[in-house]
C-alpha positions in Angstrom: -73.2 -189.2 -24.1 -74.2 -189.6 -27.7 -75.7 -186.9 -30.0 -78.9 -188.7 -30.3 -79.2 -188.8 -26.4 -78.6 -185.1 -26.3 -81.3 -184.4 -28.9 -83.7 -186.6 -26.9 -82.8 -184.7 -23.6 -83.5 -181.4 -25.4 -87.0 -182.9 -26.7 -88.0 -184.2 -23.3 -87.0 -181.0 -21.5 -89.1 -179.0 -23.8 -92.1 -181.3 -23.1 -91.5 -180.6 -19.3 -90.0 -183.9 -18.3 -88.0 -184.1 -15.1 -84.3 -184.9 -15.0 -85.0 -188.1 -13.2 -87.6 -189.2 -15.7 -85.1 -188.4 -18.6 -82.2 -190.2 -16.8 -84.3 -193.3 -16.4 -85.5 -193.3 -20.0 -81.9 -192.8 -21.5 -80.1 -195.1 -19.0 -77.8 -192.3 -17.9 -77.0 -190.6 -14.5 -79.4 -187.9 -13.3 -76.5 -185.6 -12.7 -75.3 -186.1 -16.2 -78.7 -184.9 -17.4 -78.7 -181.9 -15.0 -75.2 -180.9 -16.2 -76.2 -181.1 -19.8 -79.4 -179.0 -19.3 -77.6 -176.3 -17.3 -75.0 -175.9 -20.0 -77.6 -175.7 -22.6 -80.1 -173.4 -21.0 -82.6 -176.2 -20.4 -82.7 -176.0 -16.6 -85.6 -175.3 -14.2 -89.3 -175.6 -15.2 -89.1 -172.7 -17.5 -87.0 -173.6 -20.5 -86.6 -169.9 -21.5 -84.8 -169.2 -18.2 -86.3 -166.7 -15.7 -87.7 -163.4 -16.6 -87.2 -160.2 -14.7 -90.2 -159.1 -12.5 -89.9 -155.5 -13.6 -89.0 -155.4 -17.4 -89.9 -159.0 -18.3 -86.3 -159.5 -19.9 -85.1 -163.1 -20.1 -82.2 -163.5 -17.7 -81.4 -167.1 -18.7 -79.8 -169.3 -16.1 -77.4 -167.9 -13.5 -75.4 -169.2 -10.5 -77.8 -167.4 -8.1 -81.0 -169.2 -7.3 -84.3 -167.5 -7.2 -83.0 -164.4 -9.1 -86.0 -162.0 -9.4 -84.5 -159.1 -11.2 -82.0 -158.6 -14.0 -80.1 -155.6 -12.4 -80.4 -153.2 -9.5 -82.2 -150.5 -11.4 -85.1 -152.9 -12.0 -85.0 -154.2 -8.5 -85.2 -150.4 -7.3 -88.1 -149.6 -9.7 -90.2 -152.7 -8.7 -89.9 -152.2 -5.0 -90.6 -148.4 -5.3 -93.7 -149.4 -7.2 -94.8 -152.3 -4.9 -94.1 -151.0 -1.3 -97.0 -153.1 -0.1 -95.1 -156.2 -0.9 -92.3 -155.8 1.6 -93.4 -158.8 3.5 -94.6 -157.4 6.9 -91.9 -154.5 7.0 -93.7 -151.3 8.2 -93.3 -148.2 5.9 -94.1 -144.8 6.4 -94.8 -142.0 3.9 -92.3 -139.0 4.3 -92.0 -135.6 2.6 -88.5 -134.7 1.4 -87.0 -131.7 3.2 -85.5 -130.4 0.1 -87.8 -130.9 -2.9 -91.1 -131.7 -1.2 -91.5 -135.0 -3.0 -93.5 -137.8 -1.1 -91.6 -141.1 -0.7 -91.7 -144.2 1.5 -89.2 -145.4 3.9 -88.9 -148.2 6.5 -90.0 -147.0 10.0 -87.2 -146.2 12.4 -84.7 -145.1 9.6 -84.9 -141.3 10.5 -84.8 -140.5 6.7 -85.3 -136.8 5.7 -84.5 -136.9 2.0 -85.8 -138.7 -1.0 -82.4 -139.2 -2.6 -78.6 -138.7 -2.3 -79.1 -135.7 -4.7 -81.4 -134.0 -2.2 -79.1 -134.8 0.7 -76.2 -133.1 -1.2 -78.4 -129.9 -1.8 -79.2 -129.7 1.8 -75.4 -129.6 2.7 -74.7 -127.1 -0.1 -77.4 -124.7 1.4 -76.1 -125.1 4.9 -72.6 -123.8 3.9 
């Protein structure tokens, strides 16, 4: 692929053109266009890459499809803030047996503590 073709791919992707349309215009394979776009962060419909649902940080492209969060911390915070979006999984509000803090848990899990820290405190008191 020539450097002028590469420049045209970048321009067309920024305008929202599909891989197939670019390949047809330039007379190259669609897979060649896809590979170039993936290597140069031009994949998907969002040319800036995906953004984390919690913090909004640009995650770029990754090998994992449909990535929603940049890390486990953001994932935990988002789900804690949006328990209603669990997609039909029933949750119940529970009061922690150690600190008295209210938290949500899935039904049928028999949780008594809001965190591992409170669980550890309950074991220390029992000794």
